[in-house]
Every structure is written in structure tokens, then in C-alpha cells.
N, CA, C and O atoms as a DFTB+ gen file, in Angstrom:
684 C
 N C O
     1  1     -61.284    -230.874     -46.567
     2  2     -59.955    -231.030     -46.085
     3  2     -59.087    -232.083     -46.547
     4  3     -57.887    -231.861     -46.711
     5  1     -59.638    -233.300     -46.787
     6  2     -58.871    -234.323     -47.347
     7  2     -58.316    -233.885     -48.698
     8  3     -57.165    -234.228     -48.970
     9  1     -59.032    -233.142     -49.594
    10  2     -58.659    -232.948     -50.892
    11  2     -57.421    -231.853     -50.865
    12  3     -56.469    -231.901     -51.645
    13  1     -57.586    -230.931     -49.910
    14  2     -56.499    -230.070     -49.761
    15  2     -55.091    -230.833     -49.282
    16  3     -53.984    -230.485     -49.695
    17  1     -55.275    -231.748     -48.500
    18  2     -54.076    -232.564     -48.110
    19  2     -53.593    -233.365     -49.287
    20  3     -52.381    -233.532     -49.425
    21  1     -54.443    -233.871     -50.141
    22  2     -53.937    -234.717     -51.245
    23  2     -53.286    -233.816     -52.283
    24  3     -52.335    -234.251     -52.932
    25  1     -53.762    -232.541     -52.481
    26  2     -53.103    -231.622     -53.339
    27  2     -51.697    -231.284     -52.873
    28  3     -50.719    -231.209     -53.616
    29  1     -51.706    -231.069     -51.433
    30  2     -50.252    -230.664     -50.924
    31  2     -49.370    -231.759     -51.029
    32  3     -48.186    -231.512     -51.260
    33  1     -49.765    -233.005     -50.891
    34  2     -48.854    -234.193     -50.910
    35  2     -48.516    -234.458     -52.467
    36  3     -47.392    -234.834     -52.800
    37  1     -49.431    -234.265     -53.292
    38  2     -49.080    -234.468     -54.879
    39  2     -48.259    -233.390     -55.447
    40  3     -47.587    -233.614     -56.454
    41  1     -48.263    -232.289     -54.906
    42  2     -47.437    -231.113     -55.396
    43  2     -46.007    -231.588     -55.313
    44  3     -45.597    -232.144     -54.294
    45  1     -45.195    -231.366     -56.429
    46  2     -43.859    -231.821     -56.668
    47  2     -42.891    -230.952     -55.839
    48  3     -41.830    -231.422     -55.428
    49  1     -43.264    -229.689     -55.599
    50  2     -42.371    -228.771     -54.895
    51  2     -42.378    -229.049     -53.429
    52  3     -41.393    -228.766     -52.748
    53  1     -43.425    -229.581     -52.926
    54  2     -43.612    -229.964     -51.417
    55  2     -42.694    -231.226     -51.219
    56  3     -41.860    -231.311     -50.317
    57  1     -42.926    -232.149     -52.112
    58  2     -42.108    -233.505     -52.122
    59  2     -40.583    -233.091     -52.281
    60  3     -39.741    -233.677     -51.600
    61  1     -40.216    -232.097     -53.164
    62  2     -38.830    -231.712     -53.238
    63  2     -38.352    -231.033     -51.959
    64  3     -37.177    -231.112     -51.601
    65  1     -39.214    -230.412     -51.323
    66  2     -38.741    -229.750     -50.079
    67  2     -38.551    -230.780     -49.005
    68  3     -37.590    -230.704     -48.239
    69  1     -39.425    -231.724     -48.928
    70  2     -39.268    -232.822     -48.008
    71  2     -38.070    -233.648     -48.093
    72  3     -37.479    -234.092     -47.109
    73  1     -37.701    -233.855     -49.427
    74  2     -36.414    -234.680     -49.776
    75  2     -35.200    -233.765     -49.351
    76  3     -34.259    -234.227     -48.705
    77  1     -35.267    -232.448     -49.745
    78  2     -34.108    -231.661     -49.342
    79  2     -33.864    -231.629     -47.831
    80  3     -32.724    -231.647     -47.367
    81  1     -34.992    -231.579     -47.060
    82  2     -34.888    -231.636     -45.518
    83  2     -34.464    -233.003     -44.976
    84  3     -33.852    -233.128     -43.916
    85  1     -34.801    -233.953     -45.713
    86  2     -34.409    -235.359     -45.346
    87  2     -32.916    -235.635     -45.479
    88  3     -32.396    -236.382     -44.650
    89  1     -32.184    -235.096     -46.452
    90  2     -30.921    -235.313     -46.556
    91  2     -29.982    -235.155     -45.398
    92  3     -29.209    -236.031     -45.009
    93  1     -30.137    -233.793     -44.812
    94  2     -29.246    -233.571     -43.746
    95  2     -29.610    -234.512     -42.411
    96  3     -28.726    -234.975     -41.690
    97  1     -30.877    -234.703     -42.211
    98  2     -31.377    -235.399     -41.352
    99  2     -30.825    -236.826     -41.174
   100  3     -30.514    -237.303     -40.083
   101  1     -30.731    -237.495     -42.434
   102  2     -30.353    -238.821     -42.525
   103  2     -28.829    -238.934     -42.297
   104  3     -28.321    -239.836     -41.632
   105  1     -28.106    -237.890     -42.937
   106  2     -26.583    -237.707     -42.676
   107  2     -26.199    -237.684     -41.304
   108  3     -25.268    -238.382     -40.903
   109  1     -26.885    -236.890     -40.514
   110  2     -26.653    -236.670     -39.138
   111  2     -27.286    -237.575     -38.169
   112  3     -27.098    -237.363     -36.971
   113  1     -28.071    -238.637     -38.583
   114  2     -28.662    -239.695     -37.811
   115  2     -27.746    -240.603     -37.567
   116  3     -27.926    -241.271     -36.549
   117  1     -26.606    -240.872     -38.345
   118  2     -25.636    -241.815     -38.041
   119  2     -24.750    -241.560     -36.962
   120  3     -23.956    -242.448     -36.652
   121  1     -24.765    -240.331     -36.253
   122  2     -23.917    -239.924     -35.207
   123  2     -24.719    -240.156     -33.936
   124  3     -25.851    -239.671     -33.939
   125  1     -24.342    -240.788     -32.891
   126  2     -25.148    -240.991     -31.666
   127  2     -25.244    -239.479     -31.000
   128  3     -24.428    -238.618     -31.328
   129  1     -26.144    -239.252     -30.179
   130  2     -26.352    -237.830     -29.792
   131  2     -25.172    -237.405     -28.762
   132  3     -24.915    -236.209     -28.630
   133  1     -24.507    -238.319     -28.085
   134  2     -23.406    -237.932     -27.288
   135  2     -21.974    -237.867     -28.019
   136  3     -20.966    -237.570     -27.378
   137  1     -21.939    -238.139     -29.293
   138  2     -20.845    -237.964     -30.053
   139  2     -20.771    -236.711     -30.780
   140  3     -21.802    -236.248     -31.267
   141  1     -19.657    -236.110     -30.904
   142  2     -19.528    -234.930     -31.623
   143  2     -19.527    -235.207     -33.204
   144  3     -18.974    -236.204     -33.669
   145  1     -20.155    -234.296     -33.962
   146  2     -20.249    -234.476     -35.419
   147  2     -18.991    -233.670     -35.873
   148  3     -18.747    -232.593     -35.330
   149  1     -18.157    -234.185     -36.894
   150  2     -16.963    -233.691     -37.303
   151  2     -17.401    -232.313     -38.203
   152  3     -18.345    -232.202     -38.985
   153  1     -16.577    -231.499     -37.891
   154  2     -16.810    -230.124     -38.411
   155  2     -16.932    -230.089     -40.009
   156  3     -17.701    -229.327     -40.594
   157  1     -16.118    -230.967     -40.621
   158  2     -16.052    -231.006     -42.011
   159  2     -17.331    -231.565     -42.533
   160  3     -17.811    -231.099     -43.566
   161  1     -17.914    -232.533     -41.887
   162  2     -19.253    -232.987     -42.300
   163  2     -20.381    -231.985     -42.151
   164  3     -21.192    -231.764     -43.051
   165  1     -20.389    -231.346     -40.875
   166  2     -21.309    -230.423     -40.615
   167  2     -21.380    -229.245     -41.670
   168  3     -22.434    -228.874     -42.187
   169  1     -20.173    -228.716     -41.921
   170  2     -19.900    -227.808     -43.051
   171  2     -20.313    -228.295     -44.405
   172  3     -20.768    -227.475     -45.203
   173  1     -20.207    -229.439     -44.707
   174  2     -20.560    -229.966     -45.957
   175  2     -22.080    -230.151     -46.081
   176  3     -22.632    -230.034     -47.175
   177  1     -22.728    -230.427     -45.005
   178  2     -24.141    -230.528     -44.932
   179  2     -24.824    -229.179     -45.162
   180  3     -25.772    -229.056     -45.938
   181  1     -24.250    -228.073     -44.382
   182  2     -24.651    -226.736     -44.479
   183  2     -24.486    -226.258     -45.974
   184  3     -25.416    -225.689     -46.545
   185  1     -23.438    -226.473     -46.511
   186  2     -23.098    -225.950     -47.885
   187  2     -24.087    -226.626     -48.763
   188  3     -24.781    -225.935     -49.509
   189  1     -24.214    -227.955     -48.738
   190  2     -25.173    -228.574     -49.679
   191  2     -26.606    -227.948     -49.442
   192  3     -27.285    -227.510     -50.371
   193  1     -26.976    -227.945     -48.225
   194  2     -28.276    -227.112     -47.892
   195  2     -28.511    -225.965     -48.578
   196  3     -29.536    -225.727     -49.217
   197  1     -27.433    -225.148     -48.435
   198  2     -27.536    -223.675     -49.027
   199  2     -27.751    -223.657     -50.556
   200  3     -28.569    -222.983     -51.184
   201  1     -26.779    -224.602     -51.055
   202  2     -26.918    -224.699     -52.581
   203  2     -28.354    -225.290     -53.016
   204  3     -28.925    -224.845     -54.012
   205  1     -28.854    -226.208     -52.304
   206  2     -30.126    -226.795     -52.753
   207  2     -31.247    -225.807     -52.493
   208  3     -32.272    -225.827     -53.174
   209  1     -31.038    -224.884     -51.439
   210  2     -32.047    -223.780     -51.265
   211  2     -31.853    -222.782     -52.342
   212  3     -32.859    -222.291     -52.854
   213  1     -30.626    -222.410     -52.763
   214  2     -30.506    -221.534     -53.835
   215  2     -31.196    -221.990     -55.152
   216  3     -31.905    -221.233     -55.816
   217  1     -30.939    -223.269     -55.479
   218  2     -31.634    -223.985     -56.641
   219  2     -33.092    -224.026     -56.547
   220  3     -33.749    -223.770     -57.556
   221  1     -33.675    -224.321     -55.440
   222  2     -35.177    -224.255     -55.190
   223  2     -35.672    -222.900     -55.520
   224  3     -36.641    -222.723     -56.259
   225  1     -34.944    -221.869     -54.922
   226  2     -35.350    -220.409     -55.244
   227  2     -35.437    -219.941     -56.719
   228  3     -36.346    -219.317     -57.265
   229  1     -34.227    -220.412     -57.247
   230  2     -34.060    -220.170     -58.790
   231  2     -35.248    -220.717     -59.562
   232  3     -35.942    -220.071     -60.347
   233  1     -35.402    -222.116     -59.201
   234  2     -36.496    -222.895     -59.913
   235  2     -37.883    -222.207     -59.640
   236  3     -38.722    -222.234     -60.541
   237  1     -38.130    -221.679     -58.611
   238  2     -39.468    -221.060     -58.276
   239  2     -39.452    -219.749     -59.113
   240  3     -40.425    -219.561     -59.843
   241  1     -38.426    -218.792     -59.090
   242  2     -38.384    -217.642     -59.907
   243  2     -38.559    -217.844     -61.373
   244  3     -39.294    -217.126     -62.052
   245  1     -37.765    -218.983     -61.911
   246  2     -37.883    -219.330     -63.215
   247  2     -39.198    -219.655     -63.706
   248  3     -39.666    -219.174     -64.738
   249  1     -39.869    -220.587     -62.853
   250  2     -41.352    -221.119     -63.187
   251  2     -42.292    -220.006     -63.272
   252  3     -43.235    -220.028     -64.062
   253  1     -42.032    -218.909     -62.378
   254  2     -43.047    -217.743     -62.332
   255  2     -42.913    -216.963     -63.599
   256  3     -43.925    -216.409     -64.027
   257  1     -41.792    -216.853     -64.246
   258  2     -41.442    -216.126     -65.377
   259  2     -41.986    -216.929     -66.707
   260  3     -42.194    -216.329     -67.761
   261  1     -42.182    -218.240     -66.568
   262  2     -42.659    -219.014     -67.631
   263  2     -44.108    -219.386     -67.491
   264  3     -44.506    -220.433     -68.001
   265  1     -44.931    -218.586     -66.824
   266  2     -46.363    -218.831     -66.631
   267  2     -46.906    -218.761     -67.911
   268  3     -46.640    -217.854     -68.699
   269  1     -47.917    -220.005     -68.225
   270  2     -48.609    -219.938     -69.506
   271  2     -49.645    -218.900     -69.736
   272  3     -50.621    -218.815     -68.991
   273  1     -49.464    -218.115     -70.737
   274  2     -50.344    -217.056     -70.976
   275  2     -51.412    -217.653     -72.130
   276  3     -51.020    -218.237     -73.141
   277  1     -52.690    -217.434     -71.845
   278  2     -53.623    -217.909     -72.827
   279  2     -53.540    -217.179     -74.202
   280  3     -54.039    -217.671     -75.214
   281  1     -52.894    -215.995     -74.195
   282  2     -52.913    -215.336     -75.587
   283  2     -51.835    -215.757     -76.442
   284  3     -50.830    -216.231     -75.912
   285  1     -51.911    -215.641     -77.766
   286  2     -51.074    -216.142     -78.689
   287  2     -50.543    -214.887     -79.403
   288  3     -51.332    -214.112     -79.944
   289  1     -49.183    -214.673     -79.412
   290  2     -48.496    -213.440     -80.045
   291  2     -48.586    -213.564     -81.468
   292  3     -48.446    -214.648     -82.035
   293  1     -48.840    -212.377     -82.122
   294  2     -49.181    -212.239     -83.445
   295  2     -47.686    -211.728     -84.135
   296  3     -47.201    -210.637     -83.836
   297  1     -47.105    -212.567     -84.988
   298  2     -46.046    -212.103     -85.637
   299  2     -46.203    -211.153     -86.856
   300  3     -45.519    -210.134     -86.962
   301  1     -47.111    -211.520     -87.751
   302  2     -47.552    -210.519     -88.702
   303  2     -48.795    -211.131     -89.511
   304  3     -49.101    -212.322     -89.442
   305  1     -49.461    -210.204     -90.269
   306  2     -50.580    -210.634     -91.082
   307  2     -50.077    -210.530     -92.652
   308  3     -49.647    -209.477     -93.124
   309  1     -50.174    -211.627     -93.317
   310  2     -49.792    -211.421     -94.742
   311  2     -50.333    -212.605     -95.501
   312  3     -50.671    -213.602     -94.862
   313  1     -50.441    -212.576     -96.788
   314  2     -51.067    -213.641     -97.650
   315  2     -52.403    -214.053     -97.188
   316  3     -52.724    -215.241     -97.195
   317  1     -53.201    -213.115     -96.782
   318  2     -54.609    -213.473     -96.216
   319  2     -54.582    -214.416     -95.108
   320  3     -55.428    -215.310     -95.069
   321  1     -53.760    -214.315     -94.271
   322  2     -53.668    -215.150     -92.948
   323  2     -52.936    -214.390     -91.989
   324  3     -52.189    -213.488     -92.368
   325  1     -53.091    -214.688     -90.703
   326  2     -52.277    -214.216     -89.541
   327  2     -51.302    -215.302     -89.233
   328  3     -51.626    -216.489     -89.183
   329  1     -49.997    -214.814     -89.010
   330  2     -48.956    -215.653     -88.666
   331  2     -48.684    -215.345     -87.202
   332  3     -48.262    -214.244     -86.849
   333  1     -48.954    -216.416     -86.291
   334  2     -48.758    -216.345     -84.915
   335  2     -47.689    -217.334     -84.392
   336  3     -47.383    -218.334     -85.041
   337  1     -47.161    -217.045     -83.267
   338  2     -46.297    -217.978     -82.540
   339  2     -47.071    -219.188     -82.099
   340  3     -48.090    -218.947     -81.451
   341  1     -46.753    -220.523     -82.347
   342  2     -47.491    -221.562     -81.883
   343  2     -47.257    -221.821     -80.456
   344  3     -46.210    -221.423     -79.946
   345  1     -48.170    -222.474     -79.743
   346  2     -48.053    -223.004     -78.280
   347  2     -48.787    -224.336     -78.352
   348  3     -49.243    -224.908     -79.343
   349  1     -48.795    -224.704     -77.045
   350  2     -49.370    -226.031     -76.813
   351  2     -50.988    -226.181     -76.980
   352  3     -51.594    -227.251     -77.036
   353  1     -51.472    -225.056     -77.037
   354  2     -52.995    -225.022     -77.072
   355  2     -53.540    -224.997     -78.536
   356  3     -54.743    -224.977     -78.795
   357  1     -52.579    -225.000     -79.432
   358  2     -52.878    -224.977     -80.883
   359  2     -52.587    -226.252     -81.681
   360  3     -51.518    -226.845     -81.532
   361  1     -53.503    -226.660     -82.498
   362  2     -53.230    -227.720     -83.393
   363  2     -53.828    -227.494     -84.792
   364  3     -54.503    -226.505     -85.076
   365  1     -53.558    -228.386     -85.554
   366  2     -54.165    -228.156     -86.933
   367  2     -55.609    -228.117     -86.944
   368  3     -56.188    -228.978     -86.282
   369  1     -56.301    -227.255     -87.592
   370  2     -57.699    -227.062     -87.553
   371  2     -58.420    -226.692     -86.374
   372  3     -59.644    -226.814     -86.320
   373  1     -57.686    -226.215     -85.355
   374  2     -58.241    -225.746     -84.107
   375  2     -58.754    -224.204     -84.376
   376  3     -58.375    -223.493     -85.307
   377  1     -59.545    -223.906     -83.523
   378  2     -60.340    -222.528     -83.594
   379  2     -59.594    -221.591     -82.611
   380  3     -59.112    -222.025     -81.564
   381  1     -59.518    -220.328     -82.972
   382  2     -59.012    -219.158     -82.124
   383  2     -59.916    -218.168     -82.133
   384  3     -60.752    -218.175     -83.037
   385  1     -59.935    -217.207     -81.224
   386  2     -60.767    -215.969     -81.259
   387  2     -59.917    -214.720     -81.311
   388  3     -58.856    -214.739     -80.687
   389  1     -60.226    -213.750     -81.913
   390  2     -59.502    -212.303     -82.065
   391  2     -60.333    -211.335     -81.189
   392  3     -61.529    -211.164     -81.421
   393  1     -59.761    -210.773     -80.290
   394  2     -60.298    -209.784     -79.516
   395  2     -59.555    -208.445     -79.712
   396  3     -58.353    -208.432     -79.973
   397  1     -60.276    -207.336     -79.583
   398  2     -59.616    -206.026     -79.710
   399  2     -59.626    -205.420     -78.326
   400  3     -60.723    -205.284     -77.785
   401  1     -58.560    -205.047     -77.705
   402  2     -58.393    -204.562     -76.407
   403  2     -58.708    -202.953     -76.472
   404  3     -57.980    -202.149     -77.053
   405  1     -59.675    -202.688     -75.915
   406  2     -60.126    -201.212     -75.812
   407  2     -60.227    -200.817     -74.228
   408  3     -61.160    -201.114     -73.481
   409  1     -59.109    -200.115     -73.907
   410  2     -58.768    -199.961     -72.444
   411  2     -58.658    -201.169     -71.755
   412  3     -57.718    -201.938     -71.960
   413  1     -59.802    -201.455     -70.726
   414  2     -59.674    -202.678     -69.946
   415  2     -60.783    -203.804     -70.735
   416  3     -60.961    -204.956     -70.342
   417  1     -61.303    -203.327     -71.645
   418  2     -62.351    -204.267     -72.195
   419  2     -61.816    -204.921     -73.471
   420  3     -61.083    -204.334     -74.267
   421  1     -62.251    -206.217     -73.607
   422  2     -61.850    -207.043     -74.713
   423  2     -63.073    -207.335     -75.674
   424  3     -63.930    -208.154     -75.341
   425  1     -63.133    -206.677     -76.820
   426  2     -64.299    -206.907     -77.814
   427  2     -63.934    -208.051     -78.699
   428  3     -62.865    -208.079     -79.308
   429  1     -64.869    -209.034     -78.767
   430  2     -64.708    -210.023     -79.791
   431  2     -64.901    -209.506     -81.224
   432  3     -65.975    -208.986     -81.526
   433  1     -63.922    -209.625     -82.108
   434  2     -64.058    -209.201     -83.409
   435  2     -64.097    -210.242     -84.457
   436  3     -64.598    -210.016     -85.559
   437  1     -63.622    -211.282     -84.161
   438  2     -63.630    -212.456     -85.096
   439  2     -63.002    -213.847     -84.577
   440  3     -62.572    -213.961     -83.429
   441  1     -62.989    -214.760     -85.399
   442  2     -62.261    -216.052     -85.117
   443  2     -61.462    -216.520     -86.134
   444  3     -61.484    -215.929     -87.213
   445  1     -60.730    -217.524     -85.966
   446  2     -59.853    -218.020     -87.011
   447  2     -59.767    -219.601     -86.861
   448  3     -60.116    -220.274     -85.891
   449  1     -59.244    -220.003     -88.002
   450  2     -58.976    -221.539     -88.013
   451  2     -57.610    -221.694     -88.259
   452  3     -57.139    -221.052     -89.198
   453  1     -56.846    -222.454     -87.569
   454  2     -55.388    -222.721     -87.814
   455  2     -55.262    -223.655     -88.929
   456  3     -55.647    -224.818     -88.811
   457  1     -54.743    -223.208     -90.007
   458  2     -54.686    -224.018     -91.348
   459  2     -53.391    -224.894     -91.290
   460  3     -53.358    -226.009     -91.810
   461  1     -52.419    -224.388     -90.692
   462  2     -51.063    -225.197     -90.605
   463  2     -50.173    -224.624     -89.501
   464  3     -50.312    -223.503     -89.011
   465  1     -49.318    -225.450     -89.195
   466  2     -48.392    -225.045     -88.271
   467  2     -47.014    -225.516     -88.833
   468  3     -46.744    -226.700     -89.030
   469  1     -46.142    -224.437     -89.079
   470  2     -44.969    -224.839     -89.731
   471  2     -43.920    -225.515     -88.862
   472  3     -44.124    -225.734     -87.668
   473  1     -42.814    -225.835     -89.475
   474  2     -41.770    -226.534     -88.704
   475  2     -41.045    -225.623     -87.761
   476  3     -40.351    -226.064     -86.845
   477  1     -41.210    -224.382     -87.989
   478  2     -40.702    -223.194     -87.152
   479  2     -41.545    -222.770     -86.167
   480  3     -41.403    -221.668     -85.637
   481  1     -42.633    -223.734     -85.793
   482  2     -43.619    -223.304     -84.759
   483  2     -44.355    -222.096     -84.981
   484  3     -44.551    -221.340     -84.030
   485  1     -44.793    -221.818     -86.146
   486  2     -45.575    -220.612     -86.531
   487  2     -46.806    -221.118     -87.043
   488  3     -46.801    -221.884     -88.007
   489  1     -47.926    -220.735     -86.450
   490  2     -49.336    -221.001     -86.970
   491  2     -49.819    -220.105     -87.958
   492  3     -49.718    -218.891     -87.781
   493  1     -50.352    -220.597     -89.017
   494  2     -51.012    -219.723     -89.986
   495  2     -52.495    -219.926     -89.776
   496  3     -53.063    -221.004     -89.947
   497  1     -53.084    -218.791     -89.388
   498  2     -54.529    -218.831     -88.971
   499  2     -55.365    -217.897     -90.101
   500  3     -55.022    -216.735     -90.321
   501  1     -56.425    -218.493     -90.748
   502  2     -57.432    -217.769     -91.511
   503  2     -58.348    -217.252     -90.654
   504  3     -58.966    -217.967     -89.866
   505  1     -58.510    -215.944     -90.742
   506  2     -59.333    -215.181     -89.825
   507  2     -60.722    -214.858     -90.594
   508  3     -60.798    -214.653     -91.805
   509  1     -61.774    -214.847     -89.713
   510  2     -63.095    -214.584     -90.226
   511  2     -63.566    -213.359     -89.292
   512  3     -63.357    -213.370     -88.079
   513  1     -64.161    -212.397     -89.897
   514  2     -64.711    -211.315     -89.077
   515  2     -66.126    -211.588     -88.601
   516  3     -66.974    -212.155     -89.291
   517  1     -66.310    -211.150     -87.397
   518  2     -67.750    -211.199     -86.781
   519  2     -68.367    -209.756     -86.824
   520  3     -69.540    -209.611     -86.481
   521  1     -67.701    -208.807     -87.187
   522  2     -68.269    -207.391     -87.249
   523  2     -68.436    -206.960     -88.596
   524  3     -67.534    -207.122     -89.417
   525  1     -69.572    -206.398     -88.899
   526  2     -69.837    -205.870     -90.281
   527  2     -69.079    -204.581     -90.729
   528  3     -68.959    -204.241     -91.907
   529  1     -68.541    -203.848     -89.570
   530  2     -67.877    -202.675     -89.912
   531  2     -66.283    -203.152     -90.173
   532  3     -65.454    -202.308     -90.515
   533  1     -65.965    -204.364     -90.014
   534  2     -64.574    -204.914     -90.292
   535  2     -64.602    -205.867     -91.432
   536  3     -64.380    -207.055     -91.201
   537  1     -64.857    -205.456     -92.648
   538  2     -64.892    -206.321     -93.854
   539  2     -63.540    -207.055     -93.928
   540  3     -63.538    -208.286     -93.964
   541  1     -62.430    -206.378     -93.952
   542  2     -61.139    -207.009     -94.147
   543  2     -60.358    -207.167     -92.811
   544  3     -59.585    -206.290     -92.426
   545  1     -60.592    -208.349     -92.095
   546  2     -60.139    -208.492     -90.833
   547  2     -58.578    -208.720     -90.781
   548  3     -57.893    -208.410     -89.806
   549  1     -58.117    -209.262     -91.870
   550  2     -56.643    -209.417     -91.825
   551  2     -55.771    -208.136     -91.861
   552  3     -54.712    -208.070     -91.236
   553  1     -56.297    -207.030     -92.684
   554  2     -55.701    -205.802     -92.587
   555  2     -55.953    -205.164     -91.238
   556  3     -55.054    -204.565     -90.647
   557  1     -57.244    -205.300     -90.727
   558  2     -57.530    -204.578     -89.468
   559  2     -56.638    -205.140     -88.431
   560  3     -56.115    -204.364     -87.632
   561  1     -56.394    -206.506     -88.356
   562  2     -55.584    -207.109     -87.328
   563  2     -54.149    -206.544     -87.473
   564  3     -53.517    -206.198     -86.474
   565  1     -53.601    -206.447     -88.816
   566  2     -52.214    -206.122     -89.141
   567  2     -52.045    -204.468     -88.597
   568  3     -51.024    -204.062     -88.042
   569  1     -53.071    -203.749     -88.834
   570  2     -52.846    -202.318     -88.535
   571  2     -53.043    -202.072     -87.011
   572  3     -52.446    -201.131     -86.488
   573  1     -53.851    -202.875     -86.282
   574  2     -54.109    -202.734     -84.823
   575  2     -53.419    -203.826     -84.112
   576  3     -53.967    -204.290     -83.112
   577  1     -52.279    -204.295     -84.507
   578  2     -51.603    -205.469     -83.981
   579  2     -51.438    -205.319     -82.482
   580  3     -51.678    -206.260     -81.725
   581  1     -51.041    -204.171     -82.069
   582  2     -50.719    -203.958     -80.600
   583  2     -52.028    -204.112     -79.697
   584  3     -51.918    -204.384     -78.502
   585  1     -53.226    -203.937     -80.287
   586  2     -54.414    -203.902     -79.516
   587  2     -55.318    -205.300     -79.665
   588  3     -56.398    -205.537     -79.125
   589  1     -54.533    -206.165     -80.579
   590  2     -55.409    -207.446     -80.766
   591  2     -54.860    -208.510     -79.940
   592  3     -53.637    -208.565     -79.810
   593  1     -55.639    -209.397     -79.342
   594  2     -55.317    -210.490     -78.544
   595  2     -55.952    -211.742     -79.207
   596  3     -57.152    -211.847     -79.457
   597  1     -54.972    -212.708     -79.470
   598  2     -55.532    -213.989     -79.968
   599  2     -55.529    -214.995     -78.786
   600  3     -54.567    -215.193     -78.045
   601  1     -56.719    -215.594     -78.714
   602  2     -56.875    -216.586     -77.611
   603  2     -57.377    -217.997     -78.262
   604  3     -58.232    -218.077     -79.145
   605  1     -56.727    -219.035     -77.696
   606  2     -57.127    -220.445     -78.270
   607  2     -58.465    -220.884     -77.631
   608  3     -58.587    -221.987     -77.098
   609  1     -59.436    -220.004     -77.704
   610  2     -60.747    -220.394     -77.113
   611  2     -61.861    -220.128     -78.139
   612  3     -61.760    -219.311     -79.054
   613  1     -62.874    -220.858     -77.908
   614  2     -64.149    -220.631     -78.912
   615  2     -65.338    -220.234     -77.955
   616  3     -65.654    -220.943     -76.999
   617  1     -65.947    -219.108     -78.259
   618  2     -66.987    -218.649     -77.464
   619  2     -68.300    -219.286     -77.875
   620  3     -68.414    -219.710     -79.024
   621  1     -69.330    -219.381     -76.980
   622  2     -70.713    -219.948     -77.632
   623  2     -71.227    -219.202     -78.776
   624  3     -71.862    -219.760     -79.671
   625  1     -70.967    -217.946     -78.767
   626  2     -71.543    -217.067     -79.978
   627  2     -70.890    -217.763     -81.336
   628  3     -71.594    -218.038     -82.308
   629  1     -69.560    -217.998     -81.294
   630  2     -68.881    -218.557     -82.475
   631  2     -69.462    -219.996     -82.749
   632  3     -69.664    -220.386     -83.899
   633  1     -69.705    -220.721     -81.701
   634  2     -70.202    -222.068     -81.955
   635  2     -71.590    -221.976     -82.509
   636  3     -71.959    -222.827     -83.317
   637  1     -72.487    -220.885     -82.090
   638  2     -73.800    -220.869     -82.792
   639  2     -73.680    -220.514     -84.020
   640  3     -74.456    -221.052     -84.809
   641  1     -72.675    -219.502     -84.563
   642  2     -72.559    -219.214     -85.915
   643  2     -72.087    -220.314     -86.761
   644  3     -72.554    -220.518     -87.881
   645  1     -71.123    -221.055     -86.205
   646  2     -70.652    -222.126     -86.976
   647  2     -71.699    -223.194     -87.202
   648  3     -71.751    -223.748     -88.301
   649  1     -72.426    -223.474     -86.359
   650  2     -73.564    -224.589     -86.527
   651  2     -74.475    -224.049     -87.334
   652  3     -74.982    -224.824     -88.144
   653  1     -74.865    -222.823     -87.345
   654  2     -75.925    -222.241     -88.266
   655  2     -75.480    -222.214     -89.643
   656  3     -76.228    -222.556     -90.559
   657  1     -74.230    -221.800     -89.836
   658  2     -73.533    -221.887     -91.125
   659  2     -73.373    -223.179     -91.834
   660  3     -73.261    -223.280     -93.056
   661  1     -73.368    -224.281     -90.883
   662  2     -73.106    -225.619     -91.430
   663  2     -74.382    -226.339     -91.508
   664  3     -74.392    -227.544     -91.759
   665  1     -75.561    -225.609     -91.288
   666  2     -76.815    -226.287     -91.449
   667  2     -77.315    -227.035     -90.096
   668  3     -78.289    -227.788     -90.100
   669  1     -76.591    -226.764     -89.008
   670  2     -76.876    -227.579     -87.768
   671  2     -77.939    -226.845     -87.113
   672  3     -78.248    -225.724     -87.517
   673  1     -78.578    -227.449     -86.036
   674  2     -79.521    -226.890     -85.190
   675  2     -78.845    -225.881     -84.224
   676  3     -77.803    -226.161     -83.631
   677  1     -79.436    -224.787     -84.105
   678  2     -78.984    -223.705     -83.303
   679  2     -79.812    -223.752     -81.977
   680  3     -80.999    -223.426     -81.956
   681  1     -79.114    -224.182     -80.849
   682  2     -79.883    -224.428     -79.652
   683  2     -79.573    -223.361     -78.672
   684  3     -80.115    -223.361     -77.567
């Protein structure tokens, strides 16, 4: 229960809501209960509250549109590498995995290493096939681009293959 309360208090949107509600309360506190509040001040408080409410709703809707997706969009495959849009999950020499979407199933078909990220935020990924029936994975990805998903994750299967190929112990 305490953890839930801590998360609630640390959430910036809750703090923002509290701050917005505090503004009219503080403004109207300066008037004694038996004194009338000037209409201009009341109208100003209501107008500011409506504008802040509109901004909060807009911020909420904009944040839902910008949800971080773990998949990386493919631009094209050329010069023996896949060009993808870079994101915060990618860095030089990081690993990605390639999946083929077959209906609602994602089949692992290969992995890749980010060789470089250009100044235009395009990641160049060298792909390696994990399936014997896909010898040229670059052409395969290019031909089936709509069904290929690139994720900035590494599966245990890939880790085992990498450690086996590097002469490490496979546990």
C-alpha cells in the first residue's frame, strides 16, 4: 500500500493536478468568507482553470500518441545492411533481433549488430540469419519488409549462439 502511495505522489501528472487545483484556492483564500469576490477575479480564475484543464487534456492525448514502441522501423536494406530509424534503445555495437510476423505469431529469423548510427539518426544494422532456409537475410528482409519486426532485444538463444561462436562456455 505504501509503494502505491509513493508512486502516486512521485507521478508528475498528479503533482501538476495538485498545483493547478491549488492556484484558485490560494487566490480565493485572500477574501474573507463574508466578503463578496469580485466578478472579474472569479471570471479570471475560471478562465485560467479552463485553459489549464485544456492544456492538461492536450498533454495527456499527446503523450498517448508518443508511446514508445519497442520495434524499430525499417527504412530499406541496401549495401549488405538494413537501414533503420534510430531510437533511444540503439547504440553503436548493440544487438537487435529480427522477427517475421506470421498472423499473430512472431518467428525469430535473425539478429543484427548496429555498425553505426549516422548524423541523420539512421542505424546501419548488419544482419545474421538464424534459419538455414534464409541464406540471404538482407534480401529476405527487404522483400518481406512489411512483415519484419526489428526489436532492440537479445534472446537467450542468440546469447548462446554468440558465446558458442566466440568459444565461450554454453550454459
